[in-house]
VMD Tcl script that draws the C-alpha trace (Angstrom):
set ca {
  {293.06 181.23 -106.68}
  {291.92 180.21 -103.38}
  {295.26 177.97 -102.98}
  {297.13 181.48 -103.61}
  {295.63 183.13 -100.86}
  {295.78 180.48 -98.23}
  {299.73 180.18 -99.40}
  {299.87 184.18 -98.98}
  {297.89 184.21 -95.42}
  {300.36 181.60 -94.10}
  {303.15 183.58 -95.13}
  {301.97 186.74 -93.59}
  {301.22 184.52 -90.37}
  {304.85 183.44 -90.42}
  {305.89 186.91 -91.28}
  {304.07 188.26 -88.17}
  {305.10 185.36 -86.20}
  {309.01 186.30 -87.02}
  {308.62 190.13 -86.87}
  {307.01 189.43 -83.28}
  {309.76 187.05 -82.23}
  {312.75 189.63 -83.20}
  {310.86 192.33 -82.10}
  {310.37 190.81 -78.69}
  {314.06 190.19 -78.49}
  {315.01 193.63 -78.48}
  {312.71 194.86 -75.82}
  {313.22 191.73 -73.72}
  {316.89 192.61 -73.26}
  {316.32 196.14 -72.68}
  {313.61 195.98 -70.31}
  {315.91 193.12 -68.53}
  {318.59 195.77 -68.28}
  {316.28 198.60 -67.15}
  {314.90 196.10 -64.38}
  {317.76 194.18 -63.21}
  {320.56 195.95 -63.98}
  {320.01 199.49 -63.73}
  {316.86 199.18 -61.46}
  {314.22 201.59 -61.27}
  {316.27 204.35 -59.18}
  {319.09 203.94 -62.38}
  {316.38 204.59 -64.97}
  {315.04 207.34 -63.32}
  {318.11 208.81 -62.93}
  {318.94 208.36 -66.87}
  {315.20 209.58 -67.51}
  {315.74 212.69 -65.37}
  {319.04 213.48 -67.08}
  {317.75 213.49 -70.51}
  {314.79 215.43 -69.84}
  {312.16 212.77 -69.99}
  {308.88 214.18 -68.14}
  {307.81 212.55 -64.48}
  {311.00 210.38 -64.29}
  {309.82 208.38 -61.43}
  {306.56 207.19 -62.94}
  {307.79 206.95 -66.42}
  {310.77 205.01 -65.53}
  {309.37 201.91 -63.74}
  {306.60 202.00 -66.34}
  {308.94 201.84 -69.27}
  {310.97 199.22 -67.81}
  {307.94 196.90 -67.27}
  {306.58 197.64 -70.66}
  {309.70 196.71 -72.28}
  {310.01 193.54 -69.89}
  {306.77 192.28 -70.02}
  {305.53 193.62 -73.16}
  {308.41 191.48 -74.98}
  {307.25 188.57 -73.20}
  {303.68 189.05 -74.44}
  {305.00 189.69 -78.13}
  {306.49 186.00 -78.05}
  {303.08 184.75 -76.71}
  {300.94 186.97 -78.96}
  {298.85 188.28 -76.50}
  {297.17 191.88 -76.18}
  {299.60 192.01 -79.19}
  {297.91 195.06 -80.70}
  {297.67 197.28 -77.40}
  {301.28 196.15 -76.58}
  {302.66 196.88 -80.02}
  {301.48 200.48 -79.88}
  {302.69 201.19 -76.52}
  {306.03 199.95 -77.73}
  {305.95 201.89 -80.63}
  {305.00 205.23 -77.96}
  {307.98 203.91 -76.50}
  {310.54 203.95 -79.32}
  {309.09 207.68 -80.30}
  {309.94 208.90 -76.64}
  {313.51 207.13 -77.47}
  {313.82 209.08 -80.98}
  {312.62 212.47 -79.25}
  {314.54 212.25 -75.96}
  {317.64 210.14 -76.70}
  {318.48 209.54 -80.26}
  {317.32 212.66 -82.69}
  {320.29 214.91 -81.22}
  {322.99 212.23 -82.57}
  {321.15 212.19 -86.12}
  {320.15 209.27 -88.09}
  {323.18 206.59 -88.29}
  {323.90 203.97 -85.60}
  {325.47 204.26 -82.72}
  {323.69 206.64 -81.16}
  {321.17 208.01 -83.93}
  {317.78 206.98 -84.77}
  {318.48 204.25 -87.06}
  {318.17 201.46 -84.97}
  {314.78 202.82 -82.87}
  {313.41 203.97 -85.97}
  {313.48 199.98 -87.13}
  {311.93 199.18 -83.70}
  {309.27 201.77 -84.32}
  {308.54 200.70 -87.74}
  {308.32 196.95 -86.50}
  {306.26 198.11 -83.43}
  {303.70 199.90 -85.85}
  {303.34 197.11 -88.23}
  {302.43 194.77 -85.31}
  {299.91 197.36 -83.92}
  {298.22 197.50 -87.37}
  {298.41 193.91 -88.81}
  {298.12 192.25 -85.21}
  {299.85 188.90 -84.16}
  {298.88 186.62 -86.85}
  {297.98 183.04 -86.83}
  {300.59 181.75 -84.23}
  {299.58 183.41 -80.94}
  {297.21 183.51 -78.21}
  {295.26 186.30 -79.52}
  {294.52 184.03 -82.33}
  {293.81 181.13 -80.58}
  {291.36 183.42 -78.09}
  {289.76 184.71 -81.60}
  {289.06 181.25 -82.76}
  {287.63 180.12 -79.74}
  {285.21 183.50 -79.55}
  {284.15 182.88 -82.55}
  {282.95 178.92 -81.97}
  {281.01 180.62 -78.97}
  {277.31 180.94 -80.36}
}
mol new
graphics top color blue
foreach p $ca { graphics top sphere $p radius 0.5 }
foreach p [lrange $ca 0 end-1] q [lrange $ca 1 end] { graphics top cylinder $p $q radius 0.2 }
display resetview
């Protein structure tokens, strides 16, 4: 019975790594576009046009969250916090952009809802064994 549990745990750790890397690719790409193609002023203008509250504050925070948060997901550092913040980001995207376009892609909530679901799953489960979070946890558990 113990061998099955170890196998299941290992599968979960691999699944969490895959989930983190896939979601990280999405956010690094979107954050990179916001930071280096649109710039803070472009993102602020866009956020203003769609009615995001405090767009001058929200725009740089979201751009940085998506880019740096994506990198944090790759590394598995502060994973639960980052994933929670990215889930909140996706809720904002659903509310301010995608809900008005229905469910189906390309403008509907379909893809953003998937990102939201992945972020919530990561926030609830954590990074898994293949992460800096797990390395730090193992190191802290060895400290008397």
